[in-house]
Structures are given as structure tokens and as C-alpha cells.
C-alpha positions as CSV (number, residue, x, y, z in Angstrom):
1,M,-90.2,62.4,95.4
2,A,-91.8,64.8,98.3
3,R,-93.8,62.1,99.6
4,L,-90.8,59.7,100.0
5,Y,-88.5,62.8,101.9
6,T,-92.0,62.9,104.2
7,A,-91.8,59.3,104.9
8,L,-88.0,59.6,105.6
9,L,-88.6,62.5,108.1
10,V,-91.5,60.9,110.0
11,A,-89.2,57.4,109.8
12,L,-86.1,59.4,112.1
13,L,-88.9,61.0,114.1
14,C,-90.6,57.9,115.1
15,T,-86.9,56.5,115.9
16,G,-86.1,59.0,118.0
17,I,-89.4,58.5,119.9
18,A,-88.8,55.0,120.5
19,S,-85.4,55.8,121.5
20,A,-86.3,58.2,124.4
21,Q,-89.0,56.0,125.3
22,S,-86.7,53.2,125.6
23,D,-84.8,55.3,128.5
24,T,-88.3,56.7,130.0
25,V,-89.8,53.1,131.0
26,S,-86.7,50.9,131.0
27,S,-86.6,48.7,134.1
28,P,-84.8,49.8,136.8
29,T,-82.0,47.6,138.2
30,E,-82.4,48.7,142.0
31,P,-83.6,47.7,144.2
32,Y,-85.2,45.0,142.5
33,G,-83.6,42.9,140.1
34,E,-85.1,40.1,137.8
35,A,-82.6,37.4,138.2
36,L,-79.8,36.1,140.3
37,A,-77.5,37.4,137.2
38,A,-73.6,37.2,137.6
39,T,-74.3,35.1,141.0
40,K,-70.8,34.6,142.6
41,E,-70.0,30.8,143.9
42,G,-70.8,31.5,147.1
43,A,-73.9,32.9,146.4
44,V,-74.6,29.5,144.2
45,L,-73.5,27.6,147.1
46,A,-75.7,29.6,149.7
47,W,-78.7,28.4,147.3
48,D,-77.9,25.2,146.7
49,A,-77.6,24.5,150.8
50,G,-80.3,26.9,152.0
51,N,-82.8,24.3,149.4
52,R,-81.1,21.4,151.1
53,A,-81.7,22.5,154.5
54,Y,-85.3,23.7,153.9
55,I,-86.0,20.4,152.4
56,D,-84.5,18.6,155.3
57,G,-86.7,20.9,157.6
58,N,-83.8,22.9,159.1
59,Y,-85.6,25.9,158.3
60,T,-83.7,28.5,160.5
61,E,-80.5,27.1,158.6
62,A,-82.2,27.5,155.1
63,L,-83.0,31.1,156.3
64,E,-79.5,31.8,157.3
65,Y,-78.4,30.8,153.8
66,Y,-80.6,32.4,151.8
67,T,-80.1,35.9,154.0
68,Q,-76.6,35.4,153.3
69,I,-77.4,35.8,149.6
70,L,-79.9,38.9,150.2
71,D,-76.8,40.7,152.0
72,E,-74.7,40.2,148.8
73,G,-77.2,42.4,147.2
74,K,-78.6,39.6,144.9
75,F,-82.7,39.4,144.2
76,S,-84.9,37.1,142.3
77,A,-88.6,36.3,142.6
78,K,-87.5,32.4,143.5
79,L,-85.3,33.6,146.1
80,Y,-88.1,35.9,147.5
81,Y,-90.3,32.9,147.4
82,N,-88.1,30.7,149.4
83,V,-87.5,33.2,152.0
84,G,-91.2,33.7,152.8
85,N,-91.9,29.9,152.9
86,T,-89.3,29.5,155.0
87,Y,-90.5,32.2,157.3
88,F,-94.3,31.0,156.7
89,K,-92.8,27.5,158.4
90,L,-91.0,29.1,161.4
91,G,-94.3,31.0,161.9
92,D,-93.5,34.5,161.1
93,M,-96.7,35.8,159.2
94,G,-95.6,39.2,158.4
95,R,-92.0,38.5,157.1
96,A,-93.6,35.6,155.0
97,I,-96.1,38.1,153.8
98,L,-93.7,40.4,153.0
99,Y,-91.4,38.4,150.9
100,Y,-94.1,36.8,149.3
101,N,-95.2,40.7,147.9
102,R,-92.2,41.2,147.0
103,A,-91.8,37.9,144.7
104,L,-95.4,39.1,143.0
105,R,-93.8,42.4,142.2
106,L,-91.1,40.6,139.8
107,T,-93.6,38.0,138.8
108,P,-97.1,39.5,139.7
109,N,-99.2,36.4,137.3
110,A,-96.9,33.9,139.6
111,D,-99.7,31.3,141.1
112,D,-97.7,29.4,143.5
113,V,-97.0,32.9,145.1
114,Q,-100.4,34.4,145.2
115,H,-101.7,30.8,146.6
116,N,-99.3,30.9,149.2
117,L,-99.6,34.4,149.9
118,K,-103.5,33.9,150.6
119,I,-102.7,31.1,153.1
120,A,-100.3,33.3,154.7
121,Q,-102.9,36.0,155.1
122,A,-105.9,33.7,156.2
123,H,-103.4,33.7,159.5
124,T,-103.6,37.2,159.9
125,K,-105.9,38.6,162.9
126,D,-107.0,42.1,160.7
127,N,-110.2,41.4,158.6
128,I,-110.3,44.9,157.1
129,T,-113.4,45.3,154.4
130,Q,-111.7,47.1,151.3
131,I,-113.3,50.5,150.2
132,P,-115.5,49.3,146.9
133,E,-113.5,50.2,143.7
134,F,-115.0,51.4,140.5
135,F,-115.0,48.5,138.2
136,L,-112.9,50.3,135.4
137,G,-110.2,51.9,138.0
138,R,-109.8,47.6,139.0
139,W,-110.0,46.3,135.4
140,V,-107.1,49.1,134.3
141,R,-104.9,48.1,137.5
142,T,-105.2,44.6,137.0
143,L,-104.0,45.0,133.6
144,G,-101.3,46.9,134.3
145,R,-99.9,44.4,137.1
146,S,-100.2,41.6,134.8
147,C,-96.8,42.4,133.1
148,S,-93.3,43.7,134.5
149,P,-92.5,47.3,133.7
150,T,-89.9,46.0,131.4
151,A,-92.8,43.8,129.2
152,W,-94.8,46.8,128.7
153,S,-91.9,49.0,127.5
154,I,-91.3,46.1,125.2
155,F,-94.7,46.1,124.3
156,S,-94.6,49.8,123.8
157,L,-91.6,49.9,121.6
158,A,-92.6,47.0,119.3
159,S,-96.2,49.3,118.8
160,V,-93.7,52.1,117.7
161,G,-92.4,49.8,115.4
162,V,-96.0,48.8,113.8
163,M,-97.3,52.3,113.9
164,L,-94.5,53.3,111.5
165,V,-95.1,50.5,109.5
166,F,-98.7,52.1,108.7
167,L,-97.8,55.5,108.8
168,L,-95.3,54.4,105.8
169,L,-98.2,52.8,103.9
170,F,-100.3,56.0,104.6
171,L,-97.8,58.2,103.4
172,L,-96.5,55.9,100.4
173,G,-99.9,53.9,99.5
174,T,-100.4,54.1,95.6
175,S,-104.3,53.3,96.5
176,L,-107.0,54.7,98.5
177,R,-107.6,51.4,100.0
178,V,-104.1,51.2,101.2
179,R,-103.6,54.7,102.5
180,K,-106.9,53.9,104.3
181,A,-106.1,51.0,106.1
182,G,-102.7,52.7,107.2
183,F,-104.4,55.8,108.3
184,Y,-106.6,53.7,110.6
185,G,-103.5,51.4,111.5
186,T,-101.5,54.2,112.5
187,L,-104.2,55.2,114.7
188,A,-104.6,52.1,116.7
189,A,-101.1,51.5,117.1
190,L,-100.7,54.7,118.8
191,L,-103.5,54.3,121.1
192,L,-101.4,51.0,122.1
193,V,-98.3,53.4,122.5
194,I,-99.8,55.5,124.9
195,F,-101.6,52.9,127.1
196,S,-98.3,50.5,127.4
197,S,-96.1,53.6,128.4
198,G,-98.8,54.8,130.5
199,F,-98.8,51.2,132.3
200,A,-95.0,51.1,132.0
201,L,-94.7,54.3,133.3
202,S,-97.3,53.5,136.6
203,E,-95.7,49.9,137.4
204,R,-92.2,51.8,137.5
205,H,-93.0,54.5,139.6
206,D,-94.9,51.2,142.0
207,V,-91.7,49.9,142.2
208,L,-89.6,52.3,142.9
209,T,-91.9,54.5,145.2
210,R,-92.3,51.4,147.5
211,E,-95.2,52.8,149.2
212,D,-97.0,49.8,150.0
213,A,-95.5,48.1,153.2
214,I,-96.5,45.5,155.9
215,V,-97.0,45.3,159.7
216,L,-94.4,43.5,161.5
217,S,-94.9,44.2,164.9
218,S,-97.3,41.9,166.6
219,A,-99.5,44.9,167.4
220,I,-99.5,48.4,167.1
221,S,-101.4,51.4,168.0
222,V,-102.1,53.5,165.2
223,K,-102.1,57.2,166.5
224,S,-103.6,60.4,165.5
225,S,-100.3,62.3,165.1
226,P,-96.5,61.2,165.1
227,D,-96.3,61.1,168.9
228,R,-95.9,58.5,171.5
229,S,-98.4,60.5,173.6
230,A,-101.1,61.0,170.8
231,T,-104.6,59.8,171.0
232,D,-104.5,56.1,169.5
233,L,-107.4,55.5,166.5
234,F,-107.4,51.9,165.9
235,I,-105.0,48.5,166.6
236,L,-103.3,46.9,163.9
237,H,-101.5,43.5,163.7
238,E,-98.7,41.4,162.3
239,G,-99.1,41.0,158.3
240,T,-101.3,43.7,157.6
241,A,-101.0,45.5,154.4
242,V,-100.8,49.5,154.6
243,R,-99.5,52.7,152.5
244,I,-97.3,54.9,153.5
245,L,-98.3,58.6,152.8
246,S,-95.5,60.2,154.3
247,E,-93.0,59.9,156.7
248,V,-91.5,62.4,159.5
249,E,-88.6,61.9,161.9
250,G,-89.1,57.7,162.6
251,W,-92.8,58.1,162.0
252,C,-95.1,57.2,159.2
253,E,-98.6,58.3,158.1
254,V,-100.4,55.3,157.0
255,V,-103.6,54.2,155.5
256,I,-105.2,50.7,155.3
257,A,-107.8,49.2,152.7
258,D,-110.7,50.6,154.6
259,G,-109.4,54.1,154.1
260,K,-108.5,54.8,158.0
261,K,-105.2,56.7,158.1
262,G,-103.1,57.7,161.3
263,W,-99.5,57.6,162.6
264,T,-97.4,54.9,163.5
265,E,-93.5,54.3,164.1
266,S,-91.4,53.4,160.9
267,S,-89.9,50.7,162.6
268,N,-93.4,49.2,163.0
269,V,-93.8,47.9,159.2
270,E,-91.5,47.2,156.5
271,R,-91.4,48.5,153.0
272,I,-92.4,45.9,150.0
């Protein structure tokens, strides 16, 4: 009887953990959404009109329709992808790369988006050598980006359920073999909970902080300090990816793939 009470107590505790975890790693509703949910008729008409204009080769008109949807506060990977394609056709590589990257935030494994992004990046002028990354760190980062924060959160909650089942086997098992299976199963499920929760929190942080940005100006001088009279350190061109480290009164400190840092006016870049 004491073992049964202990099992019930553990079940209640695990349920509480699952509920708290759901609140912690839930997918944000802003600034990105998973789909054009609850769209009004006007947005649907604009979407169809934009697609028709794009097919007919009227890219400026297509962009106007797509922008109308964005202005209404509606987002989706498909919309970002279409906007990126439209900017590519108009020769605006910076914004094409920007919107392809925004689409990849929602669908990290979209092959068509990745393919078009590589084509657009091939049109950029800067050829920056990336600092070599330790293979384990690269593997972990790739695995984390393979799913959205929502998917990792769901996986984590499922792992909690599996852990609860094994824990009950360990506490209520009538044989040593069953209890050993429950013990080791609980440990394995706990590891899955820890890793999936970590990935969910990490990906959610990346979405909310939006530190990555794209250079939209044709060419910018990156300076030694947030001052137009400061020394020029290096030049960046349209479409180059940067990471924003800090911002000060209209200026932002950026770092590029090879580790070089400097300051540029915030208007020169746009966050992904």
C-alpha cells in the first residue's frame, strides 16, 4: 500500500512538471506564426492575386499583394518564401536572402527554401571564411534546428509521459527484472526530457532574440566605434549575414562569420 501511495505521489509530481514545462517552452505567437491562421477574406484574395501576378511575371505587383498580407500582421513560411522569390526576381538579393532566412525559421528543413537561399547567396560579393566549429557543437546545433520549438516541446512532454510509465514499472513491478527495466527506462527517458527541453528553450530563445540580421545596403563601412567619424575596419555588401551583439542610439555592434567585429548604423541591416 505504501508503494502505491508513493506511485500516486510521483504521478502527481510528474504531471505538475509536464504542465510547467509546457508553459516554459511553448511556441511564441509573435513575431512569427506557424501559418496564415484565421485569415480574413482580404488576405486570402491578396494571396491568390499575388500568386497570379508572380506567375504572370508581374513581380512588382505580386510584391504589393504579399506586402499587404504582411502589413496585416500575418506570417507563414510559404508567404516568406514567395516574398523571397519575388525579391530575387526583382534583383534585390539582400531582401531575398532576408525572407528566405525568415522562412527557414519556421521550416528549418525546407529543401526548396535552402536551395533558393544558396542561389541568392551566390550573387553576393562578400566571401567570408567561417571560423571552424568543433564537430560536436556543429552536430548539436544542426540537431536543434532540425525541429521547431513547438516540436521539441511536444517531444519533451511525450518523454515525460514515457518516463512516468517506466517509473511506475519501477515502483510497482512485482519482479526484479521488471523493476530493473523500469529503472533504466526512467533514466533514459529523463535524458530525453533534458535534451529535448534544452533544444526547445534554445530554439525559442533564437526566435525571440532575433540576433541574426542581413545587410540590406549595397555597401557599408563597419567602424571601430558607433560614430560616423570613427575608423573604417572593413566593408560589407548587400546580402551578407551578421549577428547583432548590442545596440546604441541608432548603431549596432555586429560580428561576421570569421569573427570580425565592428559598428554600423542600424538602418543598414534588418533582423531576420
